[in-house]
C-alpha positions, 0 to 999 in steps of 0.5 A: 921792601914794603908795598906802602909808600915810605914816610919821608919823616921817618929816619929809622932804617927798617929791619922788617923782612922784605916783601918779596912780592913787592920786590919782584913787582918793583923790577917788573915796573923797571923798564930795561933794554934787552940784550942777547948773550951767546957762547958755546960749550966745549963741544961747540954747541951754541948757547944763549939767553936774553938779558936785561941786566947788561950794563957798561962798566967802563969805557977804558978799557971797555968793560960790560957786565951782565947778571944771570942765575946759576940755575940758568941753562946757559950758566954751565957754558958761561962758567967754563968759556972764556969768551961771549958775544953780547948783542943789543936789540932793536924792536925788529929783534922781538922774535929772536928775543922770544926765541932766546928766552924760550926752550933752550933746545930750540934757541939755535934752530933756524937761520937767525945766527952764524958762527963769528969770531972764535966760532962763537954764535952771532945773532944776525941783524942786531943793532950791535954785537960785541965779542968779549973775554970774560975777566971775572965771574962773581957769584952772589947767592944763587946768581952771578955777575959776569964782567967782560972786556970787549975785544971787537964788535960791530954796529948793525942798522939802527932801530928803536931799542927793544925794552922789557917792562911788566913781562912784555916787550915794548918800543919806547914811547914819546920823550918826556 
């Protein structure tokens, strides 16, 4: 990836080394909805993290995916568990998003969560939550794509979606 604009008349595929700074900046500029994924370790300890990679994979059966680094503090639990809870967030959830993206020893300190189905940690007051069974983990380099079949869930109170863009949480603006 080069930081310069491509020449539309040039049909050649570049084999130049990608500009990693430009690659990172590209995804900082790409706004994404914010979700929280929670699970528990074998000893019952809750784990969780914020994710901007949540996507719907299929409606029938209901499948969702998210990506994460194998170096993430939550990866060992996600690698071992069979179920997770996926939460979608509204702007009212900005503080809990910051908490779940911070120090992993502090993510479940407080009353912002409860034990839900299968004893899994459920974050309170989100716009929606879904319990799912992990059906596949695909490791790619130092990351993983996790595929989840949704089994149950619930809708919370509607809210403007929480969006992450340029390393900052945002409320969407005016429609265009």
